[in-house]
PyMOL commands that place a pseudoatom at each C-alpha (Angstrom):
pseudoatom trace, name=CA, resn=UNK, resi=1, chain=A, elem=C, hetatm=0, pos=[-11.233, -1.827, -17.133]
pseudoatom trace, name=CA, resn=UNK, resi=2, chain=A, elem=C, hetatm=0, pos=[-11.279, 0.150, -13.856]
pseudoatom trace, name=CA, resn=UNK, resi=3, chain=A, elem=C, hetatm=0, pos=[-8.405, -2.023, -12.256]
pseudoatom trace, name=CA, resn=UNK, resi=4, chain=A, elem=C, hetatm=0, pos=[-6.453, -2.340, -14.764]
pseudoatom trace, name=CA, resn=UNK, resi=5, chain=A, elem=C, hetatm=0, pos=[-6.259, 1.496, -15.012]
pseudoatom trace, name=CA, resn=UNK, resi=6, chain=A, elem=C, hetatm=0, pos=[-6.100, 1.885, -11.436]
pseudoatom trace, name=CA, resn=UNK, resi=7, chain=A, elem=C, hetatm=0, pos=[-2.692, -0.965, -11.400]
pseudoatom trace, name=CA, resn=UNK, resi=8, chain=A, elem=C, hetatm=0, pos=[-1.390, 1.285, -13.793]
pseudoatom trace, name=CA, resn=UNK, resi=9, chain=A, elem=C, hetatm=0, pos=[-1.708, 4.383, -11.931]
pseudoatom trace, name=CA, resn=UNK, resi=10, chain=A, elem=C, hetatm=0, pos=[-0.208, 2.735, -8.675]
pseudoatom trace, name=CA, resn=UNK, resi=11, chain=A, elem=C, hetatm=0, pos=[2.526, 1.647, -11.078]
pseudoatom trace, name=CA, resn=UNK, resi=12, chain=A, elem=C, hetatm=0, pos=[3.526, 5.133, -11.977]
pseudoatom trace, name=CA, resn=UNK, resi=13, chain=A, elem=C, hetatm=0, pos=[3.089, 6.337, -8.665]
pseudoatom trace, name=CA, resn=UNK, resi=14, chain=A, elem=C, hetatm=0, pos=[5.417, 4.158, -7.612]
pseudoatom trace, name=CA, resn=UNK, resi=15, chain=A, elem=C, hetatm=0, pos=[7.864, 4.901, -9.818]
pseudoatom trace, name=CA, resn=UNK, resi=16, chain=A, elem=C, hetatm=0, pos=[7.871, 8.999, -9.349]
pseudoatom trace, name=CA, resn=UNK, resi=17, chain=A, elem=C, hetatm=0, pos=[7.883, 7.787, -5.365]
pseudoatom trace, name=CA, resn=UNK, resi=18, chain=A, elem=C, hetatm=0, pos=[10.982, 5.822, -5.733]
pseudoatom trace, name=CA, resn=UNK, resi=19, chain=A, elem=C, hetatm=0, pos=[12.918, 8.090, -8.129]
pseudoatom trace, name=CA, resn=UNK, resi=20, chain=A, elem=C, hetatm=0, pos=[12.238, 10.789, -5.981]
pseudoatom trace, name=CA, resn=UNK, resi=21, chain=A, elem=C, hetatm=0, pos=[13.383, 8.610, -2.614]
pseudoatom trace, name=CA, resn=UNK, resi=22, chain=A, elem=C, hetatm=0, pos=[16.643, 7.859, -4.865]
pseudoatom trace, name=CA, resn=UNK, resi=23, chain=A, elem=C, hetatm=0, pos=[17.346, 11.565, -5.707]
pseudoatom trace, name=CA, resn=UNK, resi=24, chain=A, elem=C, hetatm=0, pos=[16.899, 12.612, -2.138]
pseudoatom trace, name=CA, resn=UNK, resi=25, chain=A, elem=C, hetatm=0, pos=[19.333, 10.453, -0.730]
pseudoatom trace, name=CA, resn=UNK, resi=26, chain=A, elem=C, hetatm=0, pos=[21.897, 10.950, -3.437]
pseudoatom trace, name=CA, resn=UNK, resi=27, chain=A, elem=C, hetatm=0, pos=[21.779, 14.539, -3.205]
pseudoatom trace, name=CA, resn=UNK, resi=28, chain=A, elem=C, hetatm=0, pos=[21.719, 14.311, 0.658]
pseudoatom trace, name=CA, resn=UNK, resi=29, chain=A, elem=C, hetatm=0, pos=[24.662, 11.706, 0.651]
pseudoatom trace, name=CA, resn=UNK, resi=30, chain=A, elem=C, hetatm=0, pos=[26.536, 14.399, -1.979]
pseudoatom trace, name=CA, resn=UNK, resi=31, chain=A, elem=C, hetatm=0, pos=[25.911, 17.729, 0.312]
pseudoatom trace, name=CA, resn=UNK, resi=32, chain=A, elem=C, hetatm=0, pos=[27.772, 15.522, 3.678]
pseudoatom trace, name=CA, resn=UNK, resi=33, chain=A, elem=C, hetatm=0, pos=[30.249, 13.957, 2.095]
pseudoatom trace, name=CA, resn=UNK, resi=34, chain=A, elem=C, hetatm=0, pos=[30.916, 16.246, -1.350]
pseudoatom trace, name=CA, resn=UNK, resi=35, chain=A, elem=C, hetatm=0, pos=[29.946, 19.591, 0.027]
pseudoatom trace, name=CA, resn=UNK, resi=36, chain=A, elem=C, hetatm=0, pos=[30.330, 19.091, 3.564]
pseudoatom trace, name=CA, resn=UNK, resi=37, chain=A, elem=C, hetatm=0, pos=[26.995, 20.907, 4.195]
pseudoatom trace, name=CA, resn=UNK, resi=38, chain=A, elem=C, hetatm=0, pos=[24.198, 18.378, 5.174]
pseudoatom trace, name=CA, resn=UNK, resi=39, chain=A, elem=C, hetatm=0, pos=[20.924, 19.070, 4.948]
pseudoatom trace, name=CA, resn=UNK, resi=40, chain=A, elem=C, hetatm=0, pos=[18.408, 18.562, 7.311]
pseudoatom trace, name=CA, resn=UNK, resi=41, chain=A, elem=C, hetatm=0, pos=[15.659, 18.404, 5.122]
pseudoatom trace, name=CA, resn=UNK, resi=42, chain=A, elem=C, hetatm=0, pos=[16.478, 15.473, 2.864]
pseudoatom trace, name=CA, resn=UNK, resi=43, chain=A, elem=C, hetatm=0, pos=[16.418, 13.152, 6.113]
pseudoatom trace, name=CA, resn=UNK, resi=44, chain=A, elem=C, hetatm=0, pos=[13.131, 14.029, 6.730]
pseudoatom trace, name=CA, resn=UNK, resi=45, chain=A, elem=C, hetatm=0, pos=[11.461, 14.073, 2.818]
pseudoatom trace, name=CA, resn=UNK, resi=46, chain=A, elem=C, hetatm=0, pos=[13.584, 10.183, 2.556]
pseudoatom trace, name=CA, resn=UNK, resi=47, chain=A, elem=C, hetatm=0, pos=[11.466, 9.252, 5.623]
pseudoatom trace, name=CA, resn=UNK, resi=48, chain=A, elem=C, hetatm=0, pos=[8.204, 10.858, 3.950]
pseudoatom trace, name=CA, resn=UNK, resi=49, chain=A, elem=C, hetatm=0, pos=[8.345, 9.248, 0.982]
pseudoatom trace, name=CA, resn=UNK, resi=50, chain=A, elem=C, hetatm=0, pos=[9.634, 5.902, 2.442]
pseudoatom trace, name=CA, resn=UNK, resi=51, chain=A, elem=C, hetatm=0, pos=[6.353, 5.610, 4.139]
pseudoatom trace, name=CA, resn=UNK, resi=52, chain=A, elem=C, hetatm=0, pos=[4.371, 7.010, 0.981]
pseudoatom trace, name=CA, resn=UNK, resi=53, chain=A, elem=C, hetatm=0, pos=[6.446, 4.458, -1.112]
pseudoatom trace, name=CA, resn=UNK, resi=54, chain=A, elem=C, hetatm=0, pos=[5.400, 1.426, 1.433]
pseudoatom trace, name=CA, resn=UNK, resi=55, chain=A, elem=C, hetatm=0, pos=[1.716, 2.014, 1.241]
pseudoatom trace, name=CA, resn=UNK, resi=56, chain=A, elem=C, hetatm=0, pos=[1.343, 2.178, -2.330]
pseudoatom trace, name=CA, resn=UNK, resi=57, chain=A, elem=C, hetatm=0, pos=[3.593, -0.728, -2.751]
pseudoatom trace, name=CA, resn=UNK, resi=58, chain=A, elem=C, hetatm=0, pos=[1.184, -2.530, 0.022]
pseudoatom trace, name=CA, resn=UNK, resi=59, chain=A, elem=C, hetatm=0, pos=[-1.456, -1.574, -2.314]
pseudoatom trace, name=CA, resn=UNK, resi=60, chain=A, elem=C, hetatm=0, pos=[0.173, -2.110, -5.832]
pseudoatom trace, name=CA, resn=UNK, resi=61, chain=A, elem=C, hetatm=0, pos=[1.397, -5.703, -4.191]
pseudoatom trace, name=CA, resn=UNK, resi=62, chain=A, elem=C, hetatm=0, pos=[-2.383, -6.542, -3.088]
pseudoatom trace, name=CA, resn=UNK, resi=63, chain=A, elem=C, hetatm=0, pos=[-3.452, -5.164, -6.835]
pseudoatom trace, name=CA, resn=UNK, resi=64, chain=A, elem=C, hetatm=0, pos=[-1.271, -7.971, -8.559]
pseudoatom trace, name=CA, resn=UNK, resi=65, chain=A, elem=C, hetatm=0, pos=[-1.762, -10.924, -5.813]
pseudoatom trace, name=CA, resn=UNK, resi=66, chain=A, elem=C, hetatm=0, pos=[2.089, -10.513, -5.193]
pseudoatom trace, name=CA, resn=UNK, resi=67, chain=A, elem=C, hetatm=0, pos=[1.198, -11.124, -1.390]
pseudoatom trace, name=CA, resn=UNK, resi=68, chain=A, elem=C, hetatm=0, pos=[2.565, -13.910, 0.604]
pseudoatom trace, name=CA, resn=UNK, resi=69, chain=A, elem=C, hetatm=0, pos=[-0.305, -16.814, 0.600]
pseudoatom trace, name=CA, resn=UNK, resi=70, chain=A, elem=C, hetatm=0, pos=[-0.160, -19.610, 2.844]
pseudoatom trace, name=CA, resn=UNK, resi=71, chain=A, elem=C, hetatm=0, pos=[-2.395, -22.325, 1.145]
pseudoatom trace, name=CA, resn=UNK, resi=72, chain=A, elem=C, hetatm=0, pos=[-1.523, -25.573, 4.000]
pseudoatom trace, name=CA, resn=UNK, resi=73, chain=A, elem=C, hetatm=0, pos=[-5.571, -25.490, 4.542]
pseudoatom trace, name=CA, resn=UNK, resi=74, chain=A, elem=C, hetatm=0, pos=[-7.084, -24.345, 0.822]
pseudoatom trace, name=CA, resn=UNK, resi=75, chain=A, elem=C, hetatm=0, pos=[-5.074, -26.922, -0.716]
pseudoatom trace, name=CA, resn=UNK, resi=76, chain=A, elem=C, hetatm=0, pos=[-6.801, -29.466, 0.769]
pseudoatom trace, name=CA, resn=UNK, resi=77, chain=A, elem=C, hetatm=0, pos=[-9.978, -28.129, -0.293]
pseudoatom trace, name=CA, resn=UNK, resi=78, chain=A, elem=C, hetatm=0, pos=[-12.165, -29.327, -3.157]
pseudoatom trace, name=CA, resn=UNK, resi=79, chain=A, elem=C, hetatm=0, pos=[-11.942, -26.955, -6.183]
pseudoatom trace, name=CA, resn=UNK, resi=80, chain=A, elem=C, hetatm=0, pos=[-15.152, -24.949, -5.060]
pseudoatom trace, name=CA, resn=UNK, resi=81, chain=A, elem=C, hetatm=0, pos=[-13.970, -25.143, -1.493]
pseudoatom trace, name=CA, resn=UNK, resi=82, chain=A, elem=C, hetatm=0, pos=[-10.939, -23.359, -2.653]
pseudoatom trace, name=CA, resn=UNK, resi=83, chain=A, elem=C, hetatm=0, pos=[-13.380, -20.523, -4.687]
pseudoatom trace, name=CA, resn=UNK, resi=84, chain=A, elem=C, hetatm=0, pos=[-14.846, -20.302, -1.248]
pseudoatom trace, name=CA, resn=UNK, resi=85, chain=A, elem=C, hetatm=0, pos=[-11.948, -20.612, 0.840]
pseudoatom trace, name=CA, resn=UNK, resi=86, chain=A, elem=C, hetatm=0, pos=[-10.572, -17.456, -1.251]
pseudoatom trace, name=CA, resn=UNK, resi=87, chain=A, elem=C, hetatm=0, pos=[-13.386, -15.489, -1.110]
pseudoatom trace, name=CA, resn=UNK, resi=88, chain=A, elem=C, hetatm=0, pos=[-13.824, -15.575, 2.459]
pseudoatom trace, name=CA, resn=UNK, resi=89, chain=A, elem=C, hetatm=0, pos=[-9.890, -14.495, 2.297]
pseudoatom trace, name=CA, resn=UNK, resi=90, chain=A, elem=C, hetatm=0, pos=[-10.852, -11.748, 0.107]
pseudoatom trace, name=CA, resn=UNK, resi=91, chain=A, elem=C, hetatm=0, pos=[-13.541, -10.380, 2.551]
pseudoatom trace, name=CA, resn=UNK, resi=92, chain=A, elem=C, hetatm=0, pos=[-11.456, -10.881, 5.490]
pseudoatom trace, name=CA, resn=UNK, resi=93, chain=A, elem=C, hetatm=0, pos=[-8.908, -8.789, 3.691]
pseudoatom trace, name=CA, resn=UNK, resi=94, chain=A, elem=C, hetatm=0, pos=[-11.494, -5.806, 2.782]
pseudoatom trace, name=CA, resn=UNK, resi=95, chain=A, elem=C, hetatm=0, pos=[-12.709, -5.634, 6.138]
pseudoatom trace, name=CA, resn=UNK, resi=96, chain=A, elem=C, hetatm=0, pos=[-9.600, -5.276, 8.026]
pseudoatom trace, name=CA, resn=UNK, resi=97, chain=A, elem=C, hetatm=0, pos=[-8.354, -2.987, 4.796]
pseudoatom trace, name=CA, resn=UNK, resi=98, chain=A, elem=C, hetatm=0, pos=[-11.963, -0.766, 5.915]
pseudoatom trace, name=CA, resn=UNK, resi=99, chain=A, elem=C, hetatm=0, pos=[-11.621, -1.042, 9.420]
pseudoatom trace, name=CA, resn=UNK, resi=100, chain=A, elem=C, hetatm=0, pos=[-7.805, -0.785, 10.070]
pseudoatom trace, name=CA, resn=UNK, resi=101, chain=A, elem=C, hetatm=0, pos=[-6.124, 1.673, 7.228]
pseudoatom trace, name=CA, resn=UNK, resi=102, chain=A, elem=C, hetatm=0, pos=[-9.243, 3.298, 6.115]
pseudoatom trace, name=CA, resn=UNK, resi=103, chain=A, elem=C, hetatm=0, pos=[-11.104, 3.909, 9.906]
pseudoatom trace, name=CA, resn=UNK, resi=104, chain=A, elem=C, hetatm=0, pos=[-7.924, 3.992, 12.056]
pseudoatom trace, name=CA, resn=UNK, resi=105, chain=A, elem=C, hetatm=0, pos=[-5.828, 5.622, 9.552]
pseudoatom trace, name=CA, resn=UNK, resi=106, chain=A, elem=C, hetatm=0, pos=[-8.891, 8.127, 9.074]
pseudoatom trace, name=CA, resn=UNK, resi=107, chain=A, elem=C, hetatm=0, pos=[-8.889, 8.691, 13.118]
pseudoatom trace, name=CA, resn=UNK, resi=108, chain=A, elem=C, hetatm=0, pos=[-5.192, 9.226, 12.722]
pseudoatom trace, name=CA, resn=UNK, resi=109, chain=A, elem=C, hetatm=0, pos=[-5.207, 11.895, 9.737]
pseudoatom trace, name=CA, resn=UNK, resi=110, chain=A, elem=C, hetatm=0, pos=[-7.952, 14.037, 11.839]
pseudoatom trace, name=CA, resn=UNK, resi=111, chain=A, elem=C, hetatm=0, pos=[-6.170, 13.725, 15.076]
pseudoatom trace, name=CA, resn=UNK, resi=112, chain=A, elem=C, hetatm=0, pos=[-3.357, 15.308, 13.565]
pseudoatom trace, name=CA, resn=UNK, resi=113, chain=A, elem=C, hetatm=0, pos=[-4.830, 17.787, 11.538]
pseudoatom trace, name=CA, resn=UNK, resi=114, chain=A, elem=C, hetatm=0, pos=[-7.091, 18.720, 14.494]
pseudoatom trace, name=CA, resn=UNK, resi=115, chain=A, elem=C, hetatm=0, pos=[-3.646, 19.182, 16.692]
pseudoatom trace, name=CA, resn=UNK, resi=116, chain=A, elem=C, hetatm=0, pos=[-1.928, 21.082, 14.048]
pseudoatom trace, name=CA, resn=UNK, resi=117, chain=A, elem=C, hetatm=0, pos=[1.125, 18.450, 14.191]
pseudoatom trace, name=CA, resn=UNK, resi=118, chain=A, elem=C, hetatm=0, pos=[3.795, 19.043, 11.901]
pseudoatom trace, name=CA, resn=UNK, resi=119, chain=A, elem=C, hetatm=0, pos=[7.188, 17.671, 10.448]
pseudoatom trace, name=CA, resn=UNK, resi=120, chain=A, elem=C, hetatm=0, pos=[10.168, 18.874, 12.501]
pseudoatom trace, name=CA, resn=UNK, resi=121, chain=A, elem=C, hetatm=0, pos=[12.575, 20.170, 9.319]
pseudoatom trace, name=CA, resn=UNK, resi=122, chain=A, elem=C, hetatm=0, pos=[9.759, 21.197, 6.916]
pseudoatom trace, name=CA, resn=UNK, resi=123, chain=A, elem=C, hetatm=0, pos=[6.840, 22.436, 9.015]
pseudoatom trace, name=CA, resn=UNK, resi=124, chain=A, elem=C, hetatm=0, pos=[4.716, 20.142, 6.932]
pseudoatom trace, name=CA, resn=UNK, resi=125, chain=A, elem=C, hetatm=0, pos=[1.168, 18.992, 7.941]
pseudoatom trace, name=CA, resn=UNK, resi=126, chain=A, elem=C, hetatm=0, pos=[1.547, 15.250, 9.239]
pseudoatom trace, name=CA, resn=UNK, resi=127, chain=A, elem=C, hetatm=0, pos=[-1.934, 14.558, 7.888]
pseudoatom trace, name=CA, resn=UNK, resi=128, chain=A, elem=C, hetatm=0, pos=[-0.831, 14.785, 4.561]
pseudoatom trace, name=CA, resn=UNK, resi=129, chain=A, elem=C, hetatm=0, pos=[1.456, 12.262, 5.044]
pseudoatom trace, name=CA, resn=UNK, resi=130, chain=A, elem=C, hetatm=0, pos=[-0.214, 9.815, 7.227]
pseudoatom trace, name=CA, resn=UNK, resi=131, chain=A, elem=C, hetatm=0, pos=[-3.399, 10.327, 4.821]
pseudoatom trace, name=CA, resn=UNK, resi=132, chain=A, elem=C, hetatm=0, pos=[-1.617, 7.728, 2.473]
pseudoatom trace, name=CA, resn=UNK, resi=133, chain=A, elem=C, hetatm=0, pos=[-2.831, 4.962, 4.787]
pseudoatom trace, name=CA, resn=UNK, resi=134, chain=A, elem=C, hetatm=0, pos=[-6.918, 5.199, 4.358]
pseudoatom trace, name=CA, resn=UNK, resi=135, chain=A, elem=C, hetatm=0, pos=[-6.053, 6.312, 0.700]
pseudoatom trace, name=CA, resn=UNK, resi=136, chain=A, elem=C, hetatm=0, pos=[-4.261, 2.489, 0.578]
pseudoatom trace, name=CA, resn=UNK, resi=137, chain=A, elem=C, hetatm=0, pos=[-6.990, 1.099, 2.055]
pseudoatom trace, name=CA, resn=UNK, resi=138, chain=A, elem=C, hetatm=0, pos=[-9.700, 1.741, 0.075]
pseudoatom trace, name=CA, resn=UNK, resi=139, chain=A, elem=C, hetatm=0, pos=[-7.670, 0.859, -3.160]
pseudoatom trace, name=CA, resn=UNK, resi=140, chain=A, elem=C, hetatm=0, pos=[-7.260, -2.732, -1.091]
pseudoatom trace, name=CA, resn=UNK, resi=141, chain=A, elem=C, hetatm=0, pos=[-10.551, -2.863, -0.441]
pseudoatom trace, name=CA, resn=UNK, resi=142, chain=A, elem=C, hetatm=0, pos=[-11.657, -2.308, -3.764]
pseudoatom trace, name=CA, resn=UNK, resi=143, chain=A, elem=C, hetatm=0, pos=[-9.307, -4.569, -5.279]
pseudoatom trace, name=CA, resn=UNK, resi=144, chain=A, elem=C, hetatm=0, pos=[-10.600, -7.511, -2.523]
pseudoatom trace, name=CA, resn=UNK, resi=145, chain=A, elem=C, hetatm=0, pos=[-14.225, -7.026, -3.265]
pseudoatom trace, name=CA, resn=UNK, resi=146, chain=A, elem=C, hetatm=0, pos=[-13.279, -6.643, -7.224]
pseudoatom trace, name=CA, resn=UNK, resi=147, chain=A, elem=C, hetatm=0, pos=[-11.230, -10.302, -6.589]
pseudoatom trace, name=CA, resn=UNK, resi=148, chain=A, elem=C, hetatm=0, pos=[-14.425, -11.718, -4.193]
pseudoatom trace, name=CA, resn=UNK, resi=149, chain=A, elem=C, hetatm=0, pos=[-16.891, -10.805, -6.904]
pseudoatom trace, name=CA, resn=UNK, resi=150, chain=A, elem=C, hetatm=0, pos=[-15.401, -12.074, -9.812]
pseudoatom trace, name=CA, resn=UNK, resi=151, chain=A, elem=C, hetatm=0, pos=[-14.990, -15.732, -8.350]
pseudoatom trace, name=CA, resn=UNK, resi=152, chain=A, elem=C, hetatm=0, pos=[-13.343, -17.245, -10.657]
pseudoatom trace, name=CA, resn=UNK, resi=153, chain=A, elem=C, hetatm=0, pos=[-10.689, -19.946, -10.264]
pseudoatom trace, name=CA, resn=UNK, resi=154, chain=A, elem=C, hetatm=0, pos=[-8.104, -17.958, -12.807]
pseudoatom trace, name=CA, resn=UNK, resi=155, chain=A, elem=C, hetatm=0, pos=[-8.568, -14.661, -10.836]
pseudoatom trace, name=CA, resn=UNK, resi=156, chain=A, elem=C, hetatm=0, pos=[-8.728, -15.915, -7.251]
pseudoatom trace, name=CA, resn=UNK, resi=157, chain=A, elem=C, hetatm=0, pos=[-6.863, -19.194, -6.863]
pseudoatom trace, name=CA, resn=UNK, resi=158, chain=A, elem=C, hetatm=0, pos=[-5.694, -21.582, -9.461]
pseudoatom trace, name=CA, resn=UNK, resi=159, chain=A, elem=C, hetatm=0, pos=[-7.324, -24.992, -8.845]
pseudoatom trace, name=CA, resn=UNK, resi=160, chain=A, elem=C, hetatm=0, pos=[-4.206, -26.333, -7.827]
pseudoatom trace, name=CA, resn=UNK, resi=161, chain=A, elem=C, hetatm=0, pos=[-4.107, -24.176, -4.666]
pseudoatom trace, name=CA, resn=UNK, resi=162, chain=A, elem=C, hetatm=0, pos=[-1.077, -21.862, -6.261]
pseudoatom trace, name=CA, resn=UNK, resi=163, chain=A, elem=C, hetatm=0, pos=[-2.008, -18.396, -4.952]
pseudoatom trace, name=CA, resn=UNK, resi=164, chain=A, elem=C, hetatm=0, pos=[-1.125, -16.115, -8.736]
for i in range(1, 164): cmd.bond("trace and resi %d" % i, "trace and resi %d" % (i + 1))
show_as sticks, trace
zoom trace
């Protein structure tokens, strides 16, 4: 239940981020070519929205198991071996998300907040932009552990070795 709600929340956030990106870029084009008065802020807004869009998309794709999977080895394993391999992969994904995204991203947020780094055009604190990385990492770790603990072939890999 929690997983479904989180997936729907991620999808809604993606719709908002993508819509805001499109609106920002369209406004930038209109301002530059129609009004002949380019806005210096729209480029930065679009860049920050793209950062958030990428991080949230990564978490959403992971939640929906839409990421790329290579099954050269797992396809040759027995059904129980495939399930064990899938669990090990989920654990490795969780470890990566926790170490690189949550811990490393948390350090990045802390450093930029401590230094008071702000964006050039908008003057936004950069920790607010980088803060999506540890949040995304937590979501990926949550889904990794959820998939790993489920342990069923239909939720991790089907028995033919194809990632669902």
